C-alpha positions as semicolon CSV with decimal commas, in nm:
position;residue;x (nm);y (nm);z (nm)
1;M;-2,040;-1,622;-2,126
2;A;-1,988;-1,290;-2,301
3;M;-1,952;-0,951;-2,138
4;A;-2,140;-0,640;-2,239
5;R;-2,200;-0,292;-2,103
6;A;-2,525;-0,123;-2,021
7;S;-2,521;0,249;-2,092
8;S;-2,757;0,518;-1,983
9;G;-2,760;0,894;-2,041
10;L;-2,715;1,164;-1,781
11;Q;-3,023;1,332;-1,639
12;Y;-3,071;1,699;-1,560
13;P;-2,906;1,902;-1,420
14;E;-2,596;1,679;-1,465
15;R;-2,653;1,663;-1,841
16;F;-2,663;2,045;-1,860
17;F;-2,340;2,087;-1,663
18;A;-2,172;1,823;-1,877
19;A;-2,281;2,015;-2,189
20;A;-2,162;2,345;-2,038
21;S;-1,824;2,192;-1,958
22;Y;-1,801;2,051;-2,309
23;V;-1,843;2,394;-2,473
24;G;-1,603;2,563;-2,230
25;L;-1,849;2,725;-1,985
26;D;-1,689;2,562;-1,681
27;G;-1,548;2,861;-1,497
28;S;-1,274;2,941;-1,746
29;N;-1,140;3,294;-1,767
30;S;-1,254;3,346;-2,124
31;P;-1,580;3,159;-2,176
32;T;-1,686;3,366;-2,476
33;K;-1,359;3,289;-2,656
34;A;-1,419;2,918;-2,600
35;L;-1,770;2,950;-2,744
36;T;-1,682;3,160;-3,048
37;A;-1,402;2,915;-3,128
38;K;-1,658;2,633;-3,169
39;F;-1,979;2,804;-3,284
40;A;-2,109;3,093;-3,491
41;K;-2,132;3,422;-3,303
42;S;-2,512;3,416;-3,284
43;T;-2,514;3,060;-3,147
44;A;-2,233;3,136;-2,904
45;L;-2,423;3,440;-2,772
46;L;-2,740;3,235;-2,725
47;L;-2,555;2,956;-2,541
48;Y;-2,383;3,210;-2,316
49;T;-2,708;3,384;-2,218
50;L;-2,888;3,053;-2,157
51;Y;-2,599;2,946;-1,933
52;Q;-2,630;3,271;-1,738
53;Q;-3,007;3,224;-1,707
54;A;-2,968;2,864;-1,591
55;T;-2,692;2,925;-1,336
56;I;-2,766;3,280;-1,214
57;G;-3,127;3,347;-1,302
58;P;-3,296;3,645;-1,467
59;C;-3,074;3,936;-1,567
60;N;-3,054;4,195;-1,286
61;I;-2,735;4,380;-1,374
62;P;-2,743;4,742;-1,498
63;E;-2,752;4,799;-1,870
64;P;-2,400;4,870;-1,999
65;S;-2,322;5,159;-2,227
66;S;-2,436;5,113;-2,584
67;W;-2,085;5,200;-2,697
68;K;-1,963;4,875;-2,540
69;I;-2,111;4,670;-2,818
70;V;-2,011;4,322;-2,695
71;E;-2,116;4,374;-2,334
72;H;-2,440;4,541;-2,440
73;S;-2,522;4,252;-2,676
74;K;-2,469;4,003;-2,393
75;W;-2,685;4,205;-2,158
76;A;-2,964;4,253;-2,414
77;S;-2,972;3,883;-2,506
78;W;-2,978;3,778;-2,140
79;N;-3,240;4,039;-2,049
80;Q;-3,471;3,915;-2,327
81;L;-3,501;3,577;-2,155
82;G;-3,709;3,745;-1,888
83;N;-3,822;3,510;-1,612
84;M;-3,746;3,188;-1,798
85;S;-3,699;2,911;-1,543
86;S;-3,358;2,762;-1,480
87;T;-3,479;2,418;-1,589
88;E;-3,615;2,546;-1,920
89;A;-3,290;2,732;-1,986
90;M;-3,092;2,413;-1,918
91;R;-3,305;2,208;-2,157
92;L;-3,289;2,472;-2,429
93;F;-2,910;2,496;-2,385
94;V;-2,868;2,120;-2,437
95;K;-3,120;2,120;-2,724
96;I;-2,927;2,387;-2,917
97;L;-2,596;2,210;-2,850
98;E;-2,737;1,883;-2,984
99;E;-2,859;2,060;-3,299
100;E;-2,522;2,225;-3,357
101;D;-2,304;1,930;-3,245
102;P;-2,508;1,606;-3,244
103;G;-2,213;1,394;-3,131
104;W;-2,112;1,601;-2,829
105;Y;-2,243;1,352;-2,574
106;S;-2,049;1,055;-2,710
107;R;-1,727;1,258;-2,748
108;A;-1,749;1,404;-2,400
109;S;-1,875;1,092;-2,227
110;N;-1,526;0,974;-2,132
111;S;-1,485;1,274;-1,905
112;F;-1,817;1,288;-1,725
113;V;-1,994;0,949;-1,743
114;E;-1,948;0,734;-1,437
115;A;-1,806;0,385;-1,469
116;E;-2,078;0,165;-1,606
117;P;-2,150;-0,178;-1,453
118;V;-2,045;-0,483;-1,648
119;I;-2,330;-0,729;-1,698
120;D;-2,302;-1,093;-1,788
121;V;-2,510;-1,181;-2,093
122;Q;-2,593;-1,541;-2,174
123;M;-2,514;-1,617;-2,538
124;N;-2,659;-1,967;-2,577
125;H;-2,940;-1,914;-2,828
126;N;-3,032;-2,281;-2,820
127;S;-3,106;-2,295;-2,448
128;K;-3,459;-2,391;-2,352
129;V;-3,642;-2,141;-2,143
130;G;-3,948;-2,235;-1,943
131;P;-4,238;-1,996;-2,002
132;V;-4,430;-1,817;-1,730
133;V;-4,797;-1,750;-1,796
134;E;-4,916;-1,404;-1,689
135;N;-5,246;-1,240;-1,787
136;G;-5,296;-1,495;-2,060
137;N;-4,958;-1,426;-2,223
138;S;-4,653;-1,651;-2,220
139;Y;-4,325;-1,495;-2,102
140;P;-3,983;-1,662;-2,088
141;E;-3,844;-1,700;-1,741
142;T;-3,498;-1,568;-1,830
143;K;-3,470;-1,298;-2,094
144;T;-3,149;-1,156;-2,244
145;I;-3,042;-0,969;-2,555
146;P;-2,815;-1,150;-2,803
147;T;-2,486;-0,977;-2,878
148;D;-2,454;-1,032;-3,251
149;N;-2,164;-0,855;-3,421
150;G;-2,042;-0,700;-3,102
151;S;-2,345;-0,485;-3,032
152;Q;-2,384;-0,347;-2,680
153;V;-2,665;-0,514;-2,495
154;G;-2,774;-0,610;-2,145
155;T;-3,018;-0,826;-1,955
156;Q;-3,374;-0,707;-1,918
157;D;-3,659;-0,774;-1,679
158;K;-3,942;-0,819;-1,934
159;D;-3,833;-0,641;-2,249
160;V;-3,649;-0,901;-2,457
161;V;-3,601;-1,274;-2,492
162;V;-3,304;-1,492;-2,574
163;E;-3,466;-1,748;-2,807
164;G;-3,489;-1,718;-3,183
165;F;-3,772;-1,496;-3,306
166;S;-3,965;-1,778;-3,469
167;S;-4,009;-1,963;-3,139
168;V;-4,124;-1,666;-2,932
169;E;-4,491;-1,652;-2,849
170;V;-4,479;-1,325;-2,651
171;Y;-4,711;-1,046;-2,755
172;D;-4,689;-0,674;-2,676
173;Q;-4,322;-0,693;-2,577
174;W;-4,016;-0,570;-2,761
175;I;-3,765;-0,841;-2,846
176;A;-3,431;-0,839;-3,029
177;P;-3,427;-1,107;-3,301
178;P;-3,093;-1,280;-3,371
179;V;-2,989;-1,101;-3,689
180;S;-2,688;-1,190;-3,903
181;G;-2,483;-1,024;-4,172
182;Q;-2,305;-0,689;-4,166
183;R;-2,511;-0,441;-3,966
184;P;-2,543;-0,080;-4,082
185;R;-2,352;0,186;-3,895
186;A;-2,537;0,311;-3,586
187;R;-2,750;0,616;-3,672
188;Y;-3,067;0,818;-3,617
189;E;-3,294;1,041;-3,829
190;H;-3,267;0,787;-4,112
191;G;-3,531;0,670;-4,356
192;A;-3,694;0,325;-4,338
193;A;-3,942;0,142;-4,561
194;V;-4,061;-0,216;-4,617
195;V;-4,100;-0,364;-4,966
196;Q;-4,177;-0,736;-5,010
197;D;-4,065;-0,846;-4,662
198;K;-3,743;-0,646;-4,685
199;L;-3,659;-0,351;-4,463
200;Y;-3,460;-0,078;-4,637
201;I;-3,256;0,172;-4,430
202;Y;-3,120;0,481;-4,603
203;G;-2,909;0,774;-4,482
204;G;-2,925;0,925;-4,136
205;N;-2,696;1,098;-3,892
206;H;-2,400;0,949;-3,708
207;N;-2,192;1,168;-3,482
208;G;-2,297;1,481;-3,673
209;R;-2,211;1,329;-4,011
210;Y;-2,481;1,278;-4,273
211;L;-2,491;0,936;-4,441
212;N;-2,602;0,815;-4,785
213;D;-2,560;0,438;-4,761
214;L;-2,845;0,195;-4,828
215;H;-2,892;-0,132;-4,637
216;V;-3,155;-0,403;-4,652
217;L;-3,271;-0,651;-4,385
218;D;-3,445;-0,966;-4,503
219;L;-3,732;-1,002;-4,255
220;R;-3,759;-1,377;-4,322
221;S;-3,397;-1,476;-4,263
222;W;-3,311;-1,168;-4,050
223;T;-2,997;-1,111;-4,255
224;W;-2,842;-0,770;-4,323
225;S;-2,675;-0,679;-4,652
226;R;-2,557;-0,355;-4,808
227;V;-2,699;-0,238;-5,139
228;E;-2,435;-0,116;-5,383
229;A;-2,639;0,165;-5,530
230;K;-2,548;0,373;-5,833
231;A;-2,631;0,738;-5,894
232;E;-2,773;0,834;-6,232
233;V;-2,600;1,128;-6,404
234;E;-2,808;1,389;-6,583
235;S;-2,748;1,395;-6,958
236;T;-2,712;1,773;-6,955
237;N;-2,403;1,749;-6,738
238;S;-2,080;1,646;-6,898
239;S;-1,923;1,577;-6,561
240;S;-1,994;1,261;-6,363
241;T;-2,091;1,441;-6,044
242;P;-2,306;1,208;-5,830
243;M;-2,660;1,328;-5,775
244;L;-2,690;1,155;-5,436
245;S;-2,587;1,362;-5,135
246;P;-2,586;1,244;-4,770
247;C;-2,891;1,349;-4,573
248;A;-3,079;1,304;-4,245
249;G;-3,430;1,385;-4,130
250;H;-3,576;1,272;-4,463
251;S;-3,871;1,040;-4,537
252;L;-3,850;0,708;-4,722
253;I;-4,173;0,602;-4,893
254;P;-4,243;0,284;-5,098
255;W;-4,378;0,357;-5,446
256;D;-4,450;0,059;-5,672
257;S;-4,109;-0,111;-5,719
258;K;-3,926;0,202;-5,611
259;L;-3,837;0,399;-5,301
260;L;-3,891;0,774;-5,273
261;S;-3,662;0,978;-5,048
262;I;-3,823;1,315;-4,974
263;G;-3,647;1,614;-4,821
264;G;-3,392;1,592;-4,542
265;H;-3,110;1,803;-4,408
266;T;-2,797;1,813;-4,624
267;K;-2,460;1,985;-4,606
268;D;-2,540;2,205;-4,907
269;P;-2,921;2,240;-4,910
270;S;-3,109;2,342;-5,222
271;E;-3,379;2,608;-5,224
272;S;-3,666;2,362;-5,277
273;I;-3,733;2,014;-5,146
274;Q;-3,576;1,732;-5,346
275;V;-3,741;1,399;-5,428
276;K;-3,501;1,115;-5,506
277;V;-3,605;0,781;-5,655
278;F;-3,434;0,447;-5,598
279;D;-3,519;0,178;-5,852
280;L;-3,510;-0,157;-5,671
281;Q;-3,456;-0,347;-5,996
282;T;-3,163;-0,147;-6,131
283;A;-3,029;-0,032;-5,790
284;T;-3,003;0,321;-5,928
285;W;-3,076;0,656;-5,766
286;S;-3,218;0,940;-5,971
287;T;-3,394;1,272;-5,912
288;L;-3,769;1,281;-5,967
289;K;-3,870;1,566;-6,195
290;T;-4,176;1,740;-6,053
291;Y;-4,396;2,028;-6,164
292;G;-4,564;2,317;-5,990
293;K;-4,415;2,508;-5,698
294;P;-4,228;2,267;-5,467
295;P;-4,202;2,331;-5,091
296;V;-3,893;2,493;-4,947
297;S;-3,608;2,257;-4,860
298;R;-3,652;2,104;-4,514
299;G;-3,593;1,812;-4,279
300;G;-3,786;1,660;-3,991
301;Q;-4,113;1,687;-4,185
302;S;-4,382;1,419;-4,207
303;V;-4,469;1,255;-4,539
304;T;-4,786;1,046;-4,549
305;S;-4,902;0,833;-4,841
306;V;-5,272;0,886;-4,914
307;G;-5,389;0,699;-5,223
308;K;-5,192;0,833;-5,518
309;T;-5,065;1,138;-5,332
310;L;-4,809;1,231;-5,068
311;V;-4,905;1,479;-4,795
312;I;-4,612;1,679;-4,655
313;F;-4,647;1,877;-4,332
314;G;-4,412;2,089;-4,122
315;G;-4,042;2,039;-4,061
316;Q;-3,748;2,275;-4,028
317;D;-3,576;2,455;-4,315
318;A;-3,204;2,512;-4,366
319;K;-3,222;2,836;-4,164
320;R;-3,366;2,648;-3,863
321;T;-3,706;2,806;-3,918
322;L;-3,988;2,580;-3,802
323;L;-4,271;2,524;-4,050
324;N;-4,638;2,426;-4,040
325;D;-4,724;2,451;-4,410
326;L;-4,908;2,182;-4,599
327;H;-4,822;2,049;-4,946
328;I;-4,947;1,762;-5,162
329;L;-4,754;1,583;-5,436
330;D;-4,972;1,402;-5,691
331;L;-4,777;1,087;-5,786
332;E;-4,969;1,049;-6,113
333;T;-4,906;1,399;-6,250
334;L;-4,594;1,464;-6,033
335;T;-4,735;1,808;-5,954
336;W;-4,698;2,000;-5,628
337;D;-4,989;2,187;-5,467
338;E;-4,972;2,409;-5,161
339;I;-5,283;2,372;-4,949
340;E;-5,443;2,656;-4,753
341;A;-5,657;2,459;-4,510
342;A;-5,930;2,612;-4,294
343;G;-5,929;2,598;-3,916
344;L;-5,638;2,637;-3,675
345;P;-5,337;2,436;-3,794
346;P;-5,077;2,282;-3,562
347;S;-4,806;2,521;-3,445
348;P;-4,479;2,513;-3,644
349;R;-4,285;2,200;-3,551
350;S;-4,056;1,922;-3,667
351;D;-3,984;1,561;-3,567
352;H;-4,355;1,487;-3,522
353;A;-4,553;1,180;-3,631
354;A;-4,832;1,160;-3,889
355;A;-5,079;0,894;-4,000
356;V;-5,384;0,867;-4,222
357;H;-5,711;0,699;-4,127
358;A;-5,977;0,573;-4,370
359;E;-5,794;0,749;-4,654
360;R;-5,953;1,072;-4,536
361;Y;-5,821;1,194;-4,202
362;L;-5,460;1,306;-4,150
363;L;-5,350;1,291;-3,787
364;I;-5,053;1,488;-3,650
365;F;-4,917;1,404;-3,305
366;G;-4,640;1,561;-3,097
367;G;-4,317;1,706;-3,232
368;G;-4,116;1,995;-3,102
369;S;-3,997;2,350;-3,146
370;H;-3,650;2,472;-3,048
371;A;-3,738;2,458;-2,675
372;T;-4,075;2,283;-2,636
373;C;-4,209;1,934;-2,700
374;Y;-4,578;1,874;-2,770
375;N;-4,835;1,602;-2,703
376;D;-5,124;1,762;-2,889
377;L;-5,328;1,582;-3,155
378;H;-5,454;1,755;-3,471
379;V;-5,679;1,612;-3,743
380;L;-5,707;1,736;-4,102
381;D;-6,012;1,632;-4,304
382;L;-5,862;1,578;-4,649
383;Q;-6,202;1,619;-4,815
384;T;-6,301;1,952;-4,660
385;M;-5,938;2,060;-4,595
386;E;-6,020;2,177;-4,243
387;W;-5,806;2,139;-3,931
388;S;-5,958;2,041;-3,595
389;R;-5,821;1,954;-3,253
390;P;-6,040;1,680;-3,108
391;T;-6,049;1,564;-2,748
392;Q;-5,805;1,284;-2,666
393;L;-5,940;1,006;-2,448
394;G;-5,763;0,745;-2,237
395;E;-5,404;0,777;-2,109
396;K;-5,279;1,082;-2,294
397;P;-4,908;1,042;-2,386
398;T;-4,642;1,272;-2,249
399;P;-4,489;1,544;-2,472
400;R;-4,227;1,412;-2,711
401;A;-4,038;1,473;-3,034
402;G;-3,830;1,245;-3,254
403;H;-4,073;0,955;-3,204
404;A;-4,187;0,711;-3,472
405;G;-4,532;0,583;-3,564
406;A;-4,688;0,304;-3,767
407;T;-5,048;0,195;-3,823
408;V;-5,201;-0,153;-3,799
409;G;-5,562;-0,129;-3,906
410;E;-5,725;0,154;-3,713
411;N;-5,455;0,151;-3,447
412;W;-5,163;0,393;-3,454
413;F;-4,858;0,278;-3,255
414;I;-4,616;0,545;-3,126
415;V;-4,266;0,445;-3,013
416;G;-3,974;0,633;-2,859
417;G;-3,902;1,004;-2,879
418;G;-3,783;1,236;-2,606
419;D;-3,873;1,552;-2,417
420;N;-3,529;1,719;-2,381
421;K;-3,484;1,533;-2,050
422;S;-3,489;1,164;-2,135
423;G;-3,619;0,911;-2,381
424;V;-3,981;0,798;-2,364
425;S;-4,003;0,438;-2,244
426;E;-4,372;0,371;-2,315
427;T;-4,504;0,230;-2,639
428;V;-4,856;0,368;-2,683
429;V;-5,140;0,306;-2,927
430;L;-5,417;0,535;-3,047
431;N;-5,743;0,395;-3,177
432;M;-5,800;0,640;-3,460
433;S;-6,175;0,576;-3,467
434;T;-6,236;0,655;-3,102
435;L;-5,928;0,875;-3,044
436;T;-5,849;0,675;-2,731
437;W;-5,493;0,625;-2,608
438;S;-5,361;0,325;-2,417
439;V;-5,018;0,193;-2,317
440;V;-4,897;-0,122;-2,490
441;T;-4,573;-0,182;-2,298
442;S;-4,288;-0,004;-2,127
443;V;-3,914;-0,060;-2,155
444;Q;-3,612;0,055;-1,964
445;E;-3,452;0,379;-2,082
446;R;-3,135;0,211;-2,207
447;I;-3,328;0,011;-2,467
448;P;-3,298;0,165;-2,819
449;V;-3,677;0,178;-2,863
450;A;-3,674;0,449;-2,593
451;S;-3,452;0,676;-2,803
452;E;-3,503;0,965;-3,044
453;G;-3,482;0,957;-3,423
454;L;-3,556;0,583;-3,452
455;S;-3,763;0,431;-3,733
456;L;-4,074;0,213;-3,709
457;V;-4,234;0,008;-3,987
458;V;-4,501;-0,262;-4,014
459;S;-4,433;-0,601;-4,168
460;S;-4,568;-0,954;-4,134
461;Y;-4,411;-1,268;-3,990
462;D;-4,577;-1,611;-3,989
463;G;-4,901;-1,447;-4,095
464;E;-4,901;-1,191;-3,812
465;D;-4,844;-0,814;-3,817
466;V;-4,522;-0,708;-3,646
467;L;-4,368;-0,371;-3,567
468;V;-3,997;-0,341;-3,655
469;S;-3,781;-0,070;-3,497
470;F;-3,426;0,027;-3,597
471;G;-3,163;0,274;-3,478
472;G;-3,207;0,589;-3,270
473;Y;-3,005;0,806;-3,032
474;S;-3,020;0,800;-2,652
475;G;-2,680;0,933;-2,550
476;R;-2,524;0,693;-2,799
477;Y;-2,616;0,585;-3,150
478;H;-2,795;0,255;-3,210
479;N;-2,810;0,001;-3,492
480;E;-3,015;-0,271;-3,321
481;V;-3,336;-0,423;-3,455
482;Y;-3,633;-0,473;-3,222
483;V;-3,965;-0,639;-3,298
484;L;-4,306;-0,628;-3,129
485;K;-4,607;-0,850;-3,203
486;P;-4,929;-0,660;-3,130
487;S;-5,181;-0,888;-2,962
488;H;-5,556;-0,890;-3,028
489;K;-5,593;-0,719;-2,692
490;S;-5,357;-0,436;-2,780
491;T;-5,518;-0,399;-3,122
492;L;-5,872;-0,394;-2,987
493;Q;-5,831;-0,263;-2,632
494;S;-5,903;0,094;-2,739
495;K;-6,251;-0,022;-2,844
496;L;-6,329;-0,173;-2,505
497;V;-6,413;0,159;-2,341
498;E;-6,750;0,309;-2,265
499;N;-7,026;0,249;-2,518
500;S;-7,066;0,625;-2,540
501;I;-6,758;0,655;-2,766
502;P;-6,838;0,683;-3,139
503;D;-6,745;0,379;-3,342
504;S;-6,685;0,525;-3,687
505;V;-6,467;0,789;-3,847
506;S;-6,764;1,004;-3,942
507;A;-6,886;0,989;-3,582
508;V;-6,549;1,117;-3,462
509;H;-6,558;1,403;-3,710
510;N;-6,918;1,494;-3,624
511;A;-6,848;1,461;-3,253
512;T;-6,558;1,702;-3,290
513;N;-6,774;1,957;-3,468
514;A;-7,064;1,911;-3,226
515;T;-6,832;1,950;-2,927
516;R;-6,695;2,271;-3,075
517;D;-7,052;2,404;-3,131
518;V;-7,168;2,308;-2,782
519;E;-6,859;2,464;-2,628
520;S;-6,940;2,796;-2,793
521;E;-7,292;2,779;-2,650
522;F;-7,153;2,689;-2,309
523;E;-6,922;2,990;-2,304
524;A;-7,215;3,210;-2,409
525;G;-7,404;3,108;-2,097
526;N;-7,663;2,887;-2,267
527;E;-7,614;2,587;-2,041
528;G;-7,985;2,518;-2,035
529;K;-7,980;2,439;-2,404
530;I;-7,736;2,152;-2,364
531;K;-7,938;1,837;-2,318
532;E;-7,738;1,576;-2,504
533;L;-7,479;1,536;-2,779
534;V;-7,637;1,370;-3,083
535;I;-7,422;1,205;-3,348
536;D;-7,542;1,167;-3,704
537;N;-7,503;0,790;-3,682
538;G;-7,775;0,793;-3,417
539;D;-7,613;0,561;-3,158
540;F;-7,410;0,807;-2,951
541;T;-7,552;1,024;-2,673
542;K;-7,382;1,173;-2,372
543;P;-7,547;1,308;-2,054
544;K;-7,526;1,675;-1,976
545;G;-7,314;1,628;-1,665
546;D;-7,044;1,426;-1,843
547;L;-7,042;1,668;-2,133
548;L;-7,000;1,968;-1,905
549;T;-6,711;1,793;-1,734
550;V;-6,541;1,734;-2,068
551;L;-6,609;2,089;-2,182
552;K;-6,479;2,229;-1,855
553;A;-6,160;2,027;-1,892
554;E;-6,121;2,152;-2,247
555;K;-6,193;2,506;-2,135
556;D;-5,929;2,480;-1,861
557;E;-5,681;2,349;-2,113
558;L;-5,762;2,629;-2,356
559;E;-5,731;2,887;-2,079
560;T;-5,391;2,746;-1,986
561;T;-5,285;2,760;-2,350
562;L;-5,420;3,114;-2,379
563;S;-5,230;3,216;-2,066
564;N;-4,909;3,073;-2,207
565;E;-4,969;3,249;-2,537
566;K;-5,030;3,577;-2,353
567;L;-4,702;3,537;-2,166
568;H;-4,528;3,466;-2,494
569;T;-4,696;3,770;-2,648
570;L;-4,584;3,989;-2,359
571;K;-4,232;3,863;-2,403
572;L;-4,244;3,940;-2,774
573;Q;-4,388;4,284;-2,699
574;Q;-4,101;4,349;-2,459
575;E;-3,854;4,236;-2,721
576;L;-4,026;4,463;-2,973
577;A;-4,011;4,756;-2,730
578;D;-3,642;4,692;-2,671
579;A;-3,582;4,671;-3,043
580;E;-3,774;4,997;-3,099
581;A;-3,572;5,165;-2,824
582;R;-3,249;5,049;-2,982
583;N;-3,381;5,162;-3,319
584;S;-3,461;5,505;-3,172
585;D;-3,111;5,538;-3,027
586;L;-2,959;5,432;-3,356
587;S;-3,180;5,681;-3,542
588;K;-3,058;5,962;-3,315
589;E;-2,699;5,857;-3,371
590;L;-2,765;5,846;-3,744
591;Q;-2,913;6,198;-3,741
592;S;-2,610;6,321;-3,547
593;V;-2,373;6,160;-3,793
594;R;-2,568;6,304;-4,083
595;G;-2,541;6,653;-3,926
596;Q;-2,167;6,612;-3,884
597;L;-2,142;6,492;-4,241
598;A;-2,335;6,794;-4,371
599;S;-2,107;7,030;-4,173
600;E;-1,799;6,860;-4,314
601;Q;-1,942;6,878;-4,665
602;S;-2,003;7,254;-4,625
603;R;-1,649;7,306;-4,496
604;C;-1,511;7,106;-4,787
605;F;-1,711;7,321;-5,031
606;K;-1,566;7,643;-4,883
607;L;-1,215;7,504;-4,906
608;E;-1,273;7,411;-5,269
609;V;-1,385;7,771;-5,344
610;E;-1,076;7,914;-5,173
611;V;-0,853;7,678;-5,365
612;A;-1,017;7,786;-5,692
613;E;-0,963;8,154;-5,607
614;L;-0,599;8,096;-5,519
615;G;-0,556;7,910;-5,847
616;Q;-0,692;8,207;-6,036
617;K;-0,456;8,441;-5,848
618;L;-0,163;8,217;-5,930
619;Q;-0,256;8,230;-6,296
620;T;-0,277;8,616;-6,282
621;I;0,065;8,639;-6,114
622;G;0,213;8,420;-6,385
623;T;0,073;8,647;-6,657
624;L;0,205;8,961;-6,485
625;Q;0,546;8,803;-6,446
626;K;0,562;8,728;-6,818
627;E;0,464;9,086;-6,903
628;L;0,732;9,217;-6,666
629;E;0,996;9,002;-6,830
630;L;0,887;9,130;-7,172
631;L;0,912;9,497;-7,061
632;Q;1,250;9,427;-6,907
633;R;1,378;9,284;-7,235
634;Q;1,235;9,578;-7,430
635;K;1,404;9,823;-7,192
636;A;1,735;9,644;-7,224
637;V;1,712;9,655;-7,603
638;S;1,632;10,028;-7,596
639;E;1,921;10,104;-7,364
640;Q;2,158;9,907;-7,582
641;A;2,047;10,092;-7,896
642;A;2,091;10,430;-7,729
643;L;2,439;10,342;-7,610
644;S;2,540;10,226;-7,954
645;A;2,418;10,550;-8,114
646;K;2,606;10,761;-7,863
647;Q;2,926;10,577;-7,930
648;R;2,896;10,633;-8,302
649;Q;2,847;11,008;-8,254
650;G;3,154;11,045;-8,034
651;S;3,391;10,871;-8,276
652;G;3,335;11,139;-8,564
653;G;3,496;11,451;-8,378
654;M;3,872;11,467;-8,312
655;W;3,955;11,161;-8,514
656;G;3,796;11,308;-8,823
657;W;3,997;11,633;-8,788
658;L;4,319;11,447;-8,756
659;A;4,240;11,246;-9,063
660;G;4,158;11,558;-9,261
661;T;3,805;11,469;-9,309
662;P;3,605;11,767;-9,418
663;Q;3,317;11,859;-9,203
664;S;2,973;11,838;-9,337
665;P;2,798;12,147;-9,452
666;N;2,557;12,106;-9,175
667;A;2,839;12,141;-8,930
668;D;2,950;12,476;-9,089
669;D;2,606;12,598;-9,075
670;D;2,595;12,521;-8,713
C-alpha cells in the first residue's frame, strides 16, 4: 500500500478571508502599509476598496477633504464601486490577487487549510479488476489513480481506473495512464501540441514563475523525456544572448515539422506579439520573421489554425487591458493582417476557447474579464467576415475561463476552467453543426481536469481518437496526464435531438440569419407574418409557437444583457461625473495658483525696478565721491602753494638788511 493525500481548494467566503489574511487585511493596525509593501499603489488601493466593499458594503461615510489626498483617494475608489454585491467584491478581490501573485494559495495553505484526510491508494497495476456493465459501457469495479513519481492522487468513484491504459475499455471517462520517465514540473497556462504521436509541453506558469522548458510525452509508450533545446542567435548580434524567454499564456501550434509558439506573457514584454519556431529535427528555437503590422503583445489569446493561416483573437496585453481584436497570419507569406469584421464581436476577454468548423466558421466560447466569466458563444464566418451570436441548444455550460477545447470531427470538447469560485467538473461537447451542448462526464473537483489553465489535445491510440489533458491549477499546480476515449454515443449524441435542428453548417448559418430577421419582425409587432422558419436546404421548418418561445427566450436574455449594460453605463457615467467634478475642483485650484503666481511675478518685477534704480543711485554717489576727492586734492595743492609763496616773501625783509642787500628799485619807489 502507498499513502497519498487528496487536496481540495477553499470555497467562498473562506477563500476570500484566506486571501485577505494573506495580504495583511486581517484586522492589523496598518492594513494599507501591509498592502503597499507587497503590491503597486494602484493595486493596493483596489484591493483595499474591494475588501471594504466585501466586508462592510457600499461606501456610506462622508467625503473627506480633498486636501487629505490619501483618505480622499480611498473614499473615491470605494465610492466608485457603488452597490456592487459583497460576493462579487470577494471574487474580484481573489481574482486580482491571483493575477498579481499566482502562487499565494499554495504559500498560504499551511496556515488556513484544514488537515486533509489520508487515503490509501492501491498500487498493484497488475491486479485484475472485474468489470461492471452499466448503460452498455464497461466500468472497473475498483478504480484508483496510480502514484507514479510521487504524484498526489486519490481514489475515485468513477473517474479513473487502476489498470494499464491499453487494457481499459471504458469510454467517456477520464483515466490516468501509468506514465514513466521524468515528469515536467507542475504548471498551468502552458502550451501543448501533438506531432506524430508525441505530446509536446512548453513553458507555463509555476508559482508565479514563467517557464521555458520543453518536454515530450510519447503517447505510445507513455514515457516522458525532456528536450534539450538550443536557442538560435541572430547574426547581427555579437553577443550570445538567448532569444528564448520564459512565458505563459501562449499558444503552441504544429506547423509541418515545427512548432510555433505565439504570444504569451513574459517578464519583459515586447511591443508586438512574438512568434517563435522550434525545429523538431534540429531541436533549435528561433524567431519567425513576419511582415505587415503585427498585433500588440499579449497572452491568454486564442490561436486557431485554418488552412494555411492562423487566426488570433482577444487576450490581455502587458498593461492588463483586455482585447477583442482579430488578426490573421498567413503562413505562406508570413504576413499579418488586422481584420475589421462586421457584426457585433465578442466582448474583450482572455482565457477563452476557440475552434474552427468546416474550415469556415470560427467559434469563440467563454473566457473572462477581470471580474466576470462568460458562457456565450460567438461565430465568425471567415468568408463574409461577419460575427453572429447564434442560439445555443441543449444543456448550456456554466460560465468559465481558463478552460481548454479540442475538436473530434464536428464535435468540440470543452474541459476544465473556473468561474472565480471553483473549478468546473463537467466535460461538455458541442456539436458544431447543430450548436447543441451535452455533458460527456463529470469528475470530482480535486481531479486536475477540473482545474484552470490546463491543456487539451487530440491524439489516437489503437486506432481510436483520444483526448489528452495535462497540468492546470486548482489551488495547487498539476503535472498529471489524463485521457478520455470519446464513445460513438458522445460523438453522435448531439445529433440525436429533434429532427427540426439543421444538419449542415450552411443551415446553421442561414438559421442564425433567419432567426435574427424574424426577431426584428417580432419586435416590430408583425407576429402575423411569422408562419414558419425556412432554411435554404429545404428540410428544416419550425412551427410558429416553438419559434416564438425561442424568440421570447432570446429577447429575455437580450433584455437582461441590456439591463446589465445600462447599469454598467450608469456606473461609468457616475465615475465620469466624479472625474469631472474632481477636474473642476482642480481647475479652480489651478486658476487660484495661477493668480497667486501672477501677483508674485508683478511683485518681483517691481522689486527688480527698485533694485535697478538703487544701482543707478549708487553709481551716481560713486561719481560724486570721486569728484569731491579731486576738488579736495586741488584745494590742498592750492593751499600749499599759497603758503610756500608767503614764506618766501617773509624771508627777504630783515635778513636782507642785515646782510647789506640793497633793496630793489621797486622798493624805493614804493
